[in-house]
N, C-alpha and C positions, 0 to 999 in steps of 0.2 A: 504493500500500500504506500509506504514512504517513497519507494522507488518510482512508483507511478506518479505521485505528487511532484517529485523532483523533475521528471520529464514532462509533466503536464500540469504546470502550476496554475494555468488559467482555469476558467469554469468549464467543467466537463458537460454541463447542461446546455441549454439553448432551445429556442423555439423552432418551429417548423421552417421558417425562412433561413435562420442561421444554419440549421442542419442541412438544408438543401445546398446552401453555398459551401458548407464544409465538405460535403461529398464531391461537389464539383471541383473544388480546389484540390482535394486528395487525388482525384483522377488526373487533373492537370499536372500535378507534381510528379506522379508516377510516369506519365507519358514523357515529361521533361527528363527525368532520370534515364528512361529507356533510350530516348533520342540522344542524349549526351553520351551514354555508354557506346552507342554505335558510332558516333562521330569521333569520340576520343580514343578508340581502340589503337590507332597508330601511335598516338602520343603516349598511351599507357605502355605499349610494347617498347617504344623508344626509351622510356624512363626506367623500365624494369631492370636492365643490367646495371644501372647505377645505384640501385637500392639493395638492401639486404634481401635475401631470397624470400623471406617470409612476408615482407611488407606488402608487396604488390597484390598477391592473391587474397590476403586477408583484408586489406583495405578496400579493394574493389568489391569483394563479397559483402563486406559490412556496409559500405557507403551506398552502393547501388542496390544491394538486396533490401536494405531498410527503406530506400526510396521507392521501391516498387510495392511495398506492403500496404501503404495507405490506400492506394487506388484499388488494390485487390480486396481489401477489407471494407471499402466504401459501399459494397453491395450487401453487406450484412445489415440486419435490422438494428442491431446494437452498435451505436457509433463509437463506443468507448475504445475498442481495439484500434480503430482507424485513427483516432486522435492520439492515442498513446504512441503508436508507431510513427506518427508524424513528428512527435516530440523526440522520439528515438533517432529518426533520420536527421533532424536538425542538430542534435547533440553529437552524433557520430561523425558528422562532417568536421566539427571542431576538434574532435578526438583524432581524426585522421591527420588534420593539419598539424596538431601538436606533436604527433608521433613521427612526422616526416624527418626532423633533424636527427632523430635517433637511428634512422635507417639509411641516411644519405651517405653514399660512398664516393660520388663523383665518377668520372670527370665532369667538368662544367658543360652545360648544354649551350646551344647557339643562341645568339641575341634574338633571333626570330622565333625561337621555340619557347615553350613554357611548360611548367608542371601542370599536369592535367587537372589537378584540384583547383587551379586558378581560373578555370573557365566557367564554373557554375556555382559560385557562392550564393548568388541571388536565389537559385532554386531551393537551396537548403534553408534560406531565410524565409521563403514563402511557406515551406513546410512548418516553420515555427509560427506563422501567422494563425494557423488553425487552432493552436492550443495555448500559446503564450500571450501574456499582456503586451501591449504595443511597445513599452519601454524595453522589455526583454528582446522583442523581435529586432528592434533597431540596434540594440546592444550586440545581438548575434550577428547582424549584418556588418557592423563596424569591425568587430573582432575577426570575423571570417575574412573580410576584404583585406584588412591589415595583414593577417597571417599569411594568406596565399601570395600577396604581393611581396612580402618579405622573403617567402620561400622562393619565388621567382628571382628576386634580386640575388639571393645567395646561389641558387642553382646556375645562374648565368655568369657568376664570378664577377659581377659588376662592383666597382669601387666608388663611383660617384654617388654619394648618398643623396645629393640634390635631385637626382632623377627619381628617387623612390617616392617622395611626397606626391608629385603629380600623378604617378601611377595609382597610388592609394586613393587619392581624391577622385580620380576618374572612375575607378571601380566602385567606390561608394555611391557616387552620383548616378552611375548607370544602373546599379542594382536597386537604388532607392525608387526609381521610376516604377518598377514592377512590384517591389515589396510594398511601397506606399499605396499603390492601387489595390493590392490585396488587403491591406489593413483597412482602407476605406470601404471596400466591398463588405468585409466582415462586420465593420461598424454599422453599415447601412442595414445589414441583415438583423443585427441585434436591435437597432433602433426600430425597425419595422415590427419585430416581434414584440418589443415593449409597447409600441403604439397599438398593435393589434390586441395585446392583453388589456391595455387600458380601455380600448374601445369596447371590448367584450364586457369588461367589468362595468363600464358606464351603461352599456346596453342592458345588462342584468339589473342594475339599480333602476334604470328607467322603466324596464318591464315590470319590476316589482312595484314601483310607484304607480304605473299605469294600472296594474292589477288591483291595487288598493283603491285607486280612483274609480275604476269600473265597479268594484264591489260596493263602494260607498254610494255611487250614483244609483246602483241597483236598489239599495235600501231606501235611498231618498225617493226614487221613482215609485217604489212600492207604497211608501207612506203617503206620498203626494197624490199619485194617480189612483190608488185603490182606496186607502183608508179615508183620507180627508175628503176625496171626491165623493165617496159614498155618503159621508156625513153631510156634505154640502147638498147633494141631491135630495137626501131625506129631509133636510131643513127647508128645501124650497118646494116641497109638496109634489114631487114627481110621483108618477104611478107606482103602486107597490110592486108591480112586476119588474119594473126597471130597477128600483132600489133593491129588491130581493136578489135579482141576478147579479148586480154589482157587489152586493154584500157577500154572496156566495163566492164570487171570483176573488174578492179580497181575502176571505178566509182560506181559500185554496192556496193563494200565494203565500200567506203567512205559514201555512202548513209546509209548503215547499221549503221555505227558509229554515224552519225548524228541522226539516229532514236534510238540510245542507244541500239544497238544490243548486245546480251549477248556474253561473250567470247567463250562459247561452241557452237557456231553456226555450222550449217551444210553446207558443200560444195556440190553443185550439181556436176554431172560428168564433165560437161564442165568447171566449176570453178576449180575443182580438176586438170584436165589436164592442164589448163592454168597456175596454180600455179607450177606444176611440170615442165612444159616447161620453165617457167621463171627461176626456180632454175637451170635447165640444161644450159640455155643460159648464165646465169650469171657466172657459174663455167667454162664452156667451150662452146663458141659460135660455135665451129667447130663440136661438137658432133651431130650426127644424132638422132633426137627425133622422135620416132614412137609410134603410139597408136594402140593397138589391143583391140577391143571391140566386144563382142559377139552380133551379130545383133538381135538375137531372144530374147535377155534379156535386161531388163532395169536396169541399175545400180542404187541402192538406194543412197540417199544422204549420204555423208561420213563426220564424225566429223572433224572439222577444225584442231584440234590438231594432228589427224592422218596424214592429208595432209602436215601440216607444218613439222612434224617429218620426214615423208618420203622425203620431199623436202630437208631438211637439210642433211639427210644421203646421198641422191643422190648427192648433191653438194660436200660433203666430198669425196665420191667415185671418182667423176670426178677430183677433185683437186689432190687426191693421184695419179690418173693415169697420169695426166699431169706432176707431179713431178718425178715419178719413172718408168713409162712404156717405156720411151725412145722416141727419135725423130721419126717422120713419123709414128706415131701410129694412128690408126683409132679407134674412140670411138663411141659407140651407146648407146642409152637409149631406152628401150622398156617398155612401160606402158601398162598393161593388166587389164582392168576393167571387173569384173564379177558381178553377182547379189549380192553377199554378201561380196566382198572384192576387193582388189587391189594388184597387183604385179608389181614390177619394177625390171628390169635387167639392170645393168650398165656393159657393156662389152668393152674390148679393145683387140687388137692383139699384145700387146707389149711384154716386156721381161718377165713378170710374176715374181714370187718370191716363196721362200719356207716359208710358214707361221711359221714354227718352228724356223726360223732364225731371226724373227723380235724381236728386243730388247725390254725388258719389258717396258722401258720408252717411247716407241713409241706407243701412245694411239689412233692414228687416226682411225684404224680399230676397236680395242677392245672397245673403248669408243664412238667415234663419229658415228660409223656405227652399229656394232653388239650390243653394250651396249644400244645405244639410242633406237633401235627397240625392244630389249628385255624388256625394261622398259615400253613399250607401250602395254596396254592390247590388246591382239590379234595379236601383232606384232612379226615378226621373221626376222632374217637376217643370211646369211652365205656367206662366200667367197670361191670361187673355183678357185684355181690357182696353177701353178707349174712353175719352171724356163723354159723359152722358149716357153710357151704355152698360154701366155696372162692371163687375169684375168676377172672373172665374179663375180659380186656382186649381190646377190639376196636379194631383199627387199620385204616383204609381210605383208599383214594385212587382217584378217578375222573378220567380225562382230561377236560379242558374244551375 
């Protein structure tokens, strides 16, 4: 465990985006090691006679063998071995560079030649990107570039130390382009994972809040639409049949709450009509409420949110009529139940109006009626009116 932490001091976790990038980098690293092995074989063979006999086969096996492992292990579901071997590959490159002076025997190589380790320090540093913190990665880059350039300097038998510094700086700057890109890519992956996690957490909080709001609105609607409306109708001397039907519906809904009924309950045709009637009476107890139902067809149960939305829009239409249609206006509400839907027409014979003349800040029709139904799946609404000809508001819903 301690050895693993030494080779892999970074976080072994990571989200989906970070893991996807890590696998991509692991395969890129392994392809890079394989390509450099093929390209550098002549250089490896040229240097081998100048080294102790053990050094070349052991170093080639360790450096390139460890470099091929991350890509091979990237196809496993568990990313830990892939990340650990990436750390091993990065560490073994520095070990190989550190062991070179112990095995060097000479003679010097030509000025145009170089020790094969000096050709790919950046690839080893990219392997470190997968598992090490950024400061360790660039530390590895600097140490690796300095080490291999010093090795080249010694192997060529050069004596002008002034030439060494430019070689080191060029190697560091060249490798930094690729290593820096790798660091930024991994950072982007971690940032995206963090943002995704934060978004999911915020969405969960919002969903929980919305659920609480929906549940609260459900209870508010029950008290308002069923209980209080039943009392209101009873106090205004409505027929016993109407009051009794509404009271029965209110008691049934209270029983559903006691039985922990779900918010997306279904309303029967009778319950739907009672709810709409209650909404009509509450908004205008003088409006005539009529029900049109096809006798040959049975209306399927209707979602509660549809009925509540229709009831709210119906009430708003009646309130608007009371405010703007003028005195001595007759208002009617016609509810039409079909096999697959529901239609409501709120009509008056009042003054009417020009829809184009409605001020933008007057949102009663646009938001409370048309907008409310438009946001309901399967819902629709439109207003038919003109000055002097009354107003008809059409509310509709069709099951999908």
